[in-house]
C-alpha positions as CSV (number, residue, x, y, z in Angstrom):
1,M,-0.2,0.1,0.0
2,P,1.7,3.1,-1.2
3,Y,1.8,6.1,1.3
4,T,2.7,9.8,-0.4
5,D,3.7,10.2,3.2
6,P,6.9,9.1,4.8
7,G,5.9,8.7,8.6
8,T,2.4,6.7,7.8
9,A,5.0,4.3,5.5
10,R,7.5,3.7,8.1
11,E,4.0,2.9,10.4
12,Y,2.6,0.8,8.5
13,Q,5.9,-0.9,7.2
14,R,6.4,-1.6,10.7
15,E,3.2,-2.8,12.0
16,Y,3.6,-5.4,9.2
17,R,6.9,-6.7,10.7
18,R,6.2,-7.0,13.8
19,L,2.8,-8.6,11.8
20,R,5.3,-10.8,10.1
21,R,7.1,-12.0,13.6
22,A,4.1,-12.9,15.3
23,G,3.5,-15.4,13.4
24,D,0.4,-14.0,11.1
25,T,1.3,-14.6,7.1
26,C,-1.9,-13.3,6.0
27,T,-2.8,-9.9,8.0
28,T,-1.8,-6.7,7.4
29,P,-1.6,-3.9,9.2
30,G,-4.9,-2.2,7.3
31,T,-7.4,-5.4,8.0
32,T,-9.8,-5.7,10.6
33,P,-9.6,-8.8,12.8
34,L,-12.6,-10.7,12.7
35,P,-14.2,-12.5,15.9
36,A,-14.5,-16.1,15.5
37,E,-18.0,-15.2,16.0
38,F,-18.2,-13.3,12.9
39,R,-16.3,-16.5,10.5
40,L,-18.3,-18.1,8.4
41,R,-17.9,-21.4,7.4
42,T,-20.2,-22.8,5.9
43,A,-23.8,-22.0,4.3
44,T,-25.2,-22.4,6.3
45,D,-23.4,-19.4,8.5
46,V,-23.8,-17.1,5.3
47,L,-27.5,-17.5,4.8
48,L,-28.2,-16.9,8.7
49,L,-25.6,-13.7,8.8
50,I,-27.9,-12.4,5.5
51,E,-30.7,-13.2,7.2
52,E,-29.8,-11.0,10.7
53,Q,-28.7,-7.9,7.9
54,I,-32.0,-8.2,6.0
55,D,-33.8,-8.0,9.3
56,A,-31.2,-4.8,10.5
57,V,-32.0,-2.8,7.1
58,R,-36.3,-3.2,7.2
59,A,-35.7,-2.3,10.7
60,D,-33.7,1.0,9.9
61,E,-36.2,4.2,10.8
62,E,-33.4,6.7,9.0
63,A,-33.4,4.8,5.3
64,G,-36.2,5.2,2.8
65,A,-37.8,2.8,1.2
66,L,-35.6,2.6,-2.7
67,E,-32.6,2.2,-0.1
68,K,-34.1,-0.7,1.5
69,A,-35.2,-2.3,-1.4
70,R,-32.2,-1.9,-3.1
71,C,-30.3,-3.0,0.4
72,V,-32.3,-6.2,0.4
73,G,-32.2,-6.8,-3.4
74,Y,-28.7,-7.1,-3.6
75,L,-28.4,-9.5,0.0
76,A,-31.4,-11.6,-2.0
77,A,-29.1,-12.1,-5.1
78,V,-26.2,-13.2,-2.5
79,S,-28.3,-15.7,-0.7
80,L,-29.5,-16.7,-4.3
81,K,-25.9,-18.0,-4.9
82,V,-25.6,-19.0,-1.8
83,I,-28.0,-21.5,-1.9
84,E,-27.1,-22.9,-5.4
85,A,-23.6,-23.0,-4.1
86,G,-25.2,-25.4,-0.5
87,V,-27.2,-27.4,-3.4
88,V,-23.9,-28.1,-6.0
89,A,-21.4,-28.7,-2.2
90,A,-24.7,-31.6,-1.0
91,R,-24.7,-32.8,-4.8
92,V,-21.2,-33.5,-5.0
93,D,-20.7,-34.8,-1.4
94,A,-23.1,-37.1,-2.2
95,L,-21.7,-38.2,-5.8
96,E,-18.5,-38.9,-3.1
97,K,-20.2,-40.6,-1.2
98,A,-21.8,-43.3,-4.1
99,L,-18.4,-43.5,-5.9
100,K,-16.5,-44.4,-2.7
101,T,-19.2,-47.1,-2.2
102,R,-19.2,-48.3,-5.5
103,S,-15.4,-48.8,-5.2
104,E,-15.2,-50.3,-2.0
105,A,-18.2,-53.0,-3.1
106,T,-15.8,-53.4,-6.0
107,N,-12.3,-53.8,-4.6
108,G,-14.5,-56.1,-2.1
109,H,-15.4,-58.6,-4.8
110,K,-12.0,-58.7,-6.0
111,A,-10.6,-60.1,-2.5
112,A,-13.2,-62.5,-2.2
């Protein structure tokens, strides 16, 4: 991240080197660390977070109807992508399980 101010650049580099010495190989000084409860691991986690955010948008008294509609529409589109990804992941898991079962059955007949 280029900085025009040399002092800011030095501060960034100092913090960057400190993070590397501490063993953190992926965080940069400009990254906001997320607490464990905000880390998303599954499609269900993402859908729950999106549902929570849609509720927050709809409950916001200060936002206009158009703002709410745009935000909810965007979040709904993301939700559809997450749902599709979850369905594909479930299908892949089912195929892997079926192939593993078929492979074990074939190997079992050859060994007998």
